[in-house]
C-alpha positions as CSV (number, residue, x, y, z in Angstrom):
1,M,-15.9,-3.5,-12.5
2,D,-12.5,-4.9,-13.8
3,R,-9.2,-3.3,-13.5
4,K,-6.2,-4.6,-15.4
5,A,-2.3,-4.2,-15.2
6,E,0.0,-6.1,-17.5
7,A,3.3,-7.5,-16.9
8,R,6.1,-8.7,-19.6
9,W,9.2,-10.6,-18.5
10,A,12.2,-11.7,-21.0
11,G,15.2,-13.7,-19.9
12,D,16.1,-15.8,-16.9
13,L,15.7,-14.6,-13.3
14,K,18.7,-12.8,-12.9
15,A,19.6,-11.3,-16.1
16,G,16.1,-10.9,-17.7
17,R,14.0,-7.8,-17.6
18,G,10.4,-6.8,-17.3
19,N,7.9,-4.0,-17.7
20,V,4.8,-3.6,-15.9
21,K,2.1,-1.1,-17.1
22,L,-1.4,-0.3,-15.7
23,G,-4.5,-0.6,-17.8
24,S,-5.0,2.9,-17.4
25,G,-2.0,4.1,-18.8
26,A,-1.3,6.2,-15.8
27,F,2.1,4.3,-15.1
28,E,4.6,2.0,-17.0
29,G,7.7,1.0,-15.5
30,A,10.8,-1.4,-15.7
31,Y,11.6,-4.1,-13.1
32,S,14.5,-6.7,-12.7
33,F,15.9,-9.2,-10.1
34,V,18.0,-6.1,-9.0
35,S,15.0,-3.7,-8.3
36,R,13.3,-6.5,-6.8
37,F,15.9,-8.3,-4.6
38,E,18.5,-5.5,-4.5
39,D,18.3,-1.8,-4.4
40,G,18.7,-1.2,-8.1
41,P,16.8,1.1,-10.5
42,G,13.1,0.5,-11.4
43,T,10.1,-0.8,-9.6
44,N,8.9,-4.2,-8.3
45,P,5.7,-6.2,-7.3
46,E,6.1,-5.4,-3.7
47,E,6.2,-1.5,-4.1
48,L,3.3,-1.5,-6.3
49,L,1.3,-3.4,-3.9
50,G,2.5,-1.0,-1.4
51,A,1.3,1.8,-3.3
52,A,-2.2,0.1,-3.8
53,H,-2.6,-0.6,-0.1
54,A,-1.6,2.9,0.6
55,G,-3.9,4.5,-1.9
56,C,-7.0,2.3,-0.7
57,F,-6.1,3.0,2.9
58,S,-6.3,6.9,2.4
59,M,-9.3,6.9,0.5
60,A,-11.2,4.6,3.0
61,L,-10.3,6.5,6.1
62,A,-11.1,9.8,4.5
63,H,-14.4,8.3,3.5
64,A,-15.1,6.8,7.1
65,L,-14.2,10.3,8.8
66,A,-16.4,12.0,6.2
67,T,-19.5,9.8,7.0
68,A,-18.9,10.2,10.6
69,G,-19.3,14.0,10.2
70,H,-15.3,14.7,10.3
71,P,-14.3,15.5,6.6
72,A,-10.5,15.3,6.4
73,T,-8.2,18.0,4.9
74,S,-5.8,15.4,4.2
75,I,-4.8,11.7,5.0
76,T,-1.3,10.5,3.9
77,T,-0.2,7.1,4.4
78,T,3.1,5.1,3.5
79,A,2.9,1.5,3.4
80,T,6.1,-0.4,3.7
81,V,5.7,-4.1,2.4
82,H,8.4,-6.3,3.8
83,L,9.9,-9.1,1.4
84,T,12.0,-11.6,3.5
85,K,13.8,-14.8,2.9
86,G,12.7,-17.7,4.8
87,A,13.1,-21.5,4.6
88,T,10.9,-22.0,1.5
89,G,11.9,-18.9,-0.2
90,F,11.1,-15.2,-0.4
91,A,7.5,-14.1,1.0
92,I,5.6,-11.0,1.9
93,S,6.1,-11.0,5.8
94,G,4.2,-7.8,6.8
95,I,3.1,-4.5,5.9
96,D,3.4,-1.3,7.9
97,L,1.1,1.5,7.4
98,V,1.9,4.7,8.7
99,T,-0.8,7.3,8.2
100,R,-0.9,10.9,9.0
101,G,-4.2,12.9,9.0
102,V,-5.3,16.5,9.0
103,V,-8.9,16.3,10.3
104,P,-10.5,19.5,11.9
105,E,-12.5,18.8,15.1
106,V,-11.9,15.1,15.7
107,S,-10.2,13.8,18.7
108,A,-7.0,11.6,18.4
109,E,-8.8,8.6,19.8
110,T,-11.7,8.8,17.2
111,F,-9.0,9.2,14.5
112,Q,-7.1,6.0,15.9
113,R,-10.2,4.0,16.2
114,M,-11.5,4.8,12.7
115,A,-7.7,4.0,11.2
116,E,-7.6,0.7,13.1
117,D,-11.0,-0.3,11.8
118,T,-9.9,0.8,8.2
119,K,-6.7,-1.2,8.5
120,L,-9.0,-4.3,8.9
121,N,-11.8,-3.3,6.3
122,C,-10.1,-1.4,3.3
123,I,-10.7,-3.4,0.1
124,V,-6.7,-4.2,-0.4
125,S,-6.6,-5.0,3.3
126,R,-9.2,-7.4,3.2
127,A,-7.5,-8.9,0.1
128,L,-4.3,-9.2,1.8
129,A,-5.6,-10.3,5.4
130,S,-3.2,-13.3,5.3
131,V,-0.4,-11.0,5.8
132,P,0.4,-9.4,9.4
133,M,0.0,-5.7,9.3
134,K,0.8,-2.8,11.7
135,L,-0.6,0.6,11.8
136,D,1.0,3.8,13.0
137,A,-1.8,6.4,12.7
138,Q,-1.5,10.1,14.2
139,L,-3.6,13.0,14.0
140,V,-1.3,15.7,12.9
141,S,-3.5,18.6,13.5
142,G,-7.3,19.2,13.8
């Protein structure tokens, strides 16, 4: 199974402009120096990476909970991807995952344990294993 995305860039780093689009056609958006390294309009690779991670994590945690007999009503995850400038240039220095679950009849301890396991084992987490990750997982209601 292959998934595709495409990016096109025209111009130099600061004045140039780019466009990214998903192979499925579900998303297409502009990106630029200003949207990546400042607070300008448009998207950026780190935001898209965060969306992929949040989506993977939520889906994987819901699956793990259901497999253990605790189907979730909802799992909501926000991924904050930290882009920092160091001595060798910019790098992704960490990812913070904040997840909230509505899961009937599961203990907070079980939810936390399963969320920690998912942080280590969802597909995108494994692909990003070299990036430090933090998790804030809370059971909202049950």
